[in-house]
N, C-alpha and C positions, 0 to 999 in steps of 0.2 A: 387698328385702333391708334397706332402711333401716327399714321397719316391723318386720321381724324383729329387727333390732338394738335398736330401741326397746323392743320387747316383752321381749327378753332382759334389758335393763337393768331393766325393771319387775319381772321375776321376782326379780332380785337384791334390789331394794328391798323387795319384798313378803316375801321370806324373812327379811330383816333385821327388818322390822316384826313378823313373827310371833314372833321371838325376843325383841324388846325392847319392844314396845308391847302393853300389857295391855288396851286398849280392845276392847269387844265389841259386836256387833249380833246379837241373837237367839242368844245363847250361843255365838257363833263370833267369832274374831278378825276385826277389820275388814279385815285384809289377805288373808283367804282368797279373797275374790271377785277382787281384782286378780291374785292369783297364778294362779287357775284360768283367767281370761281371757288372761293373758299366755302361759301354756303353750299354750292352744288356738290362739292367733293365731300363735305361733311355728311350730307344726306346719302350720297351714293356709297361712300365708304362704310358708314354705319350699317347700311342695309346689307352689304356684302359680308361685313364682319358677323352679322347675325345669321346670314344664310349659310356661309361656307361650313361652319361646324355641324350643321344639320345633315350634310351630305354623307352618305354611308359608303359610297364607292370612291376609289382613287383618292383617298383623303390626303395623301402626301402630295399628289399632283395638284389638287385643288388648293392646298396650302401654298404651294410654290406659285401658282397662278395669282392667288391673293397677294402674296408678297411682291410679285412682279408688278401687279397693278398699283400697289401702294407706292413702290419706288418710282414708277413711271409718273404717277400722279404728282408726287412731290417735286420731281424734276420739271414737269410741265408747268405747274402752278408756281413753283419757285422762280422760274424764269420770268413768268408774267409779273410777279411781285417785284423782282429786281428791276425789270425794265420800267415799271411804274415808278419806283423810287428814283430811277435815273431821269424820269420825266420824259420818257419816249415810248415808242410802240413796241409791243411784243409780237403781234400778229402782222404778217405780210411786210415786215420791215426788211428792206434790202440794203440798208445803210452799210457802208464799207468799213466802219470802225471795227477794230479787232474784237472787242467784247461782243458786239452784235453778230458778227460773222460766225464766231465760234458758238455763241449762244443759240443761234438759229439752227445749227446742226444738232445740238443737244436737245433743243425744243422739239425738233422733228422726230428725234428718236423717242422722246417721251410720248408723243402723239401716237406713233406706231405701236409702242408698247401697250398703251391703254387700249387701243383698238384690238390688238392681238389677244391680250389677256381676257377682255370681255367676250370676244368671239369664241375662244376656247371654252370658257365657262359656260357660255350659251349652248355650245355643242354637247358638252358633257352633261348638262341638265336634261337633255333630251333622253338620256338613258337612266335617269334616276327619278324616284318619286320622293317628295318631301311632304310628309303629312297627308292630309286628305287631297283628293283630286283638284279641288278649287285652288288650293295653295300651290300645288305643283304647276298647274297651268298658268297661274298668275306670275310665278317666277320665270317660267320658260318664256312666256310671251313678253314679260317685262324686260328681261335681259336681251331677248332677241330684237325687240324694238329699239332698245338702247344702242345695240350694235348697228342697226340701220341708220340711226341718227348720227353715229360716229362716222359711218360711211359718207353721209351727207356732208359732214364737216370736211372730209377730204375733197369733196367736190368744190367747196369754197376755195380751197387752196389751189386745186388742180385746174379748174375750168372757169369758174364764175369771175367775171369782171377782171380780166387779166391786163387791162390797159394800165401801164405805169402812170403814176401821178406823184406830185410833190406836195407834201403837207408840212405843217410846222409842229415841232415838239413843244413841250411846256415852256421852253425858253425862247421860242421864236426861231429856232434853227431849222433849216429845211431837212426833211426826212423823205427818202423815196419809198413808196409802197407799191407792191405788185400783188394784185389779188384783193379780195374783200368779201364781206358778208352779203353785200347788196347785189341784186340782179337788175341791171338796167340803170342803176344809179350808183354813185360812189357812197361809201360809208359816211354817216353824218345825218343831220336833220332827223334825229331819232327821238323816241319817246323817253320820258324820264326814267332813270334807273336802268331799264332794259336796253335802251338806246336802239331798239328796233326801228327801222326806217318808217317814216310816215309818208314818204313820197314814192317809194318803189318796193320791189320785192326784197325780202330779207330772209336768208336761209337759217338765221339763228332762231326763228320762231319754231319751225318743225324740229330743229335740233334740240331745243329746250324741251319741247313736248315729249319727244322720244326718250331723252335721257332720264326723265323722272317717271316714266311709265310704270316701272316696277313698283315704286312706292305707291302710286295710285291703285294698282291692281291688288297689292297686299292690303292696302287700306280697305278696299272693297270687300276682301275676304274677311277681314276683322269685323267690319260692320255687319255683314251677313251672319257671321258666327254669333255676334252679340244679339242680333235680332232673333236668332233661332231659339233663344231661351224663352221668348214671348210669342213668336209666330210659329205655330205648329208645323205648317207646310214647309218651313225652311229647315226642319230638323233632318231631312234626308240629305246625304252627301250629293246626290245627283242634282237636287234643286239648287244647292249653293254653287255647284260646279257650272251648271247651265247659266245661272245669273252672272257669275264671274265671267263666263264666256261672252255674255252680252256686253258687259263693261269693256272687255278686251276689243270686241268688234267695233264698238262705238268710238273708243279712244284711238284705235288704229285708223279708223276713217278720218278722224280729226287730224291725225298726223299726215295722212295722205293728202287731204284737202289743203292744209296749210303749206305742204311742200309744193303741191301743184300750183297754188296761188303764188308762192314766192318765185318759182321758176318761170312764171309768166310775167315777172316784173311788177307784181301788184302788191301794194302795201296791205298789211293785215287789217288795218282800220278803214280801208277803202275797197271793200269787195265789190266785184261786178256781178251782174245777174247770174252768170254761170256759176260763180262761187256760191251765191245764195241758194241756187237750185241744188247744187251738190250737197251743201250743208243741210238744207231742208230734207233732202232724200235720205241722207245718213241718219238724221234724227228720227225720221218716220220709220225706217227699217229697224233701227235700234229699239225704238219703242215697241214695234210689233213683235220683235224677238223677245223682248222682256215680258210682254203680255202672254205670248205663247208659252214661255218657260214657267210663268206663274200658274197659268191654267193647267199645265201638265203636272206641276207639283201638287196642286190642289186635288187633281184627279187621283194621283197616287196616294195622297193622304186619305181619301175617301175609301180606297180599296187597297190597303197595305198588304193584305194577305196574297193578293194576286201577284205581287212582286217578290214574294218569298222572304221578306225581312221587315223588321220594325224600324221605322225611322229613328235616327239618333243624331245627337250633336257631338261634334268632335272638337277638341282643342286643335290649335295649329300644329301641335306636335304629333297629332294623329291618334292620341289616346281617347277612348270613348268617355263621354261624360253622361 
């Protein structure tokens, strides 16, 4: 929560900068990137701050992992904010000035720390149950997909678009960049706010989708739990778990499709027929799975005695209501 507070303060500073500072990098305010990272880390950090105290096993280890993630996050985003204030690039910057040279090493350490902490939390979640099955699987799948998205981020640095190029900082000075988010095209020519490329592939799209999957899945559980008070066939744990699984499958398919699209050098807003077919097939399969889960839940409601228990609704804490 200290990290969340720091990121919240950064959001305020970045919003002020957007209104008062006219400096730009690649036709966008220098404060857009700190703002986006601040919002993202507030969401991710608050979710983990809520999650970690609920875990019953290895509490000290989980506390240490949470602390490591918070420290790495502040290092990572702190460098992004400082570079923005300096009017230059944080990502892919190979400039030879002393601050950038040292900062890039520290920045890389923060990235590795974030990936490692999330990966270990994901592994440890496999051996713990948090509340009802729907919530447990939402958290496991969410943190797992987030780790995959972070792995994709390492591909941005390690493989994608390795051709060196020279760009200008906010003062018109040349800055060398090696690497990028784009596939087949250099960074730039992006959408408003997100800056995702409109002319080629952009790995930030699946990266964003995966990083916030846990929030989407937990929200789905909350909605299903709320609806269970009025929809009788949702009162069984199994029904809510199956429908949560459907949301996970559909969302994971969206991540896979956008990653595949980006790796082929294709812009999110200009899908080709193959992308449309993949998207249509995933929607059809997800809808079919949802219908099957609903029909199965209604059959169980009609004959609860056959399954040996009476349906009930649970809070996210796992206590019966």
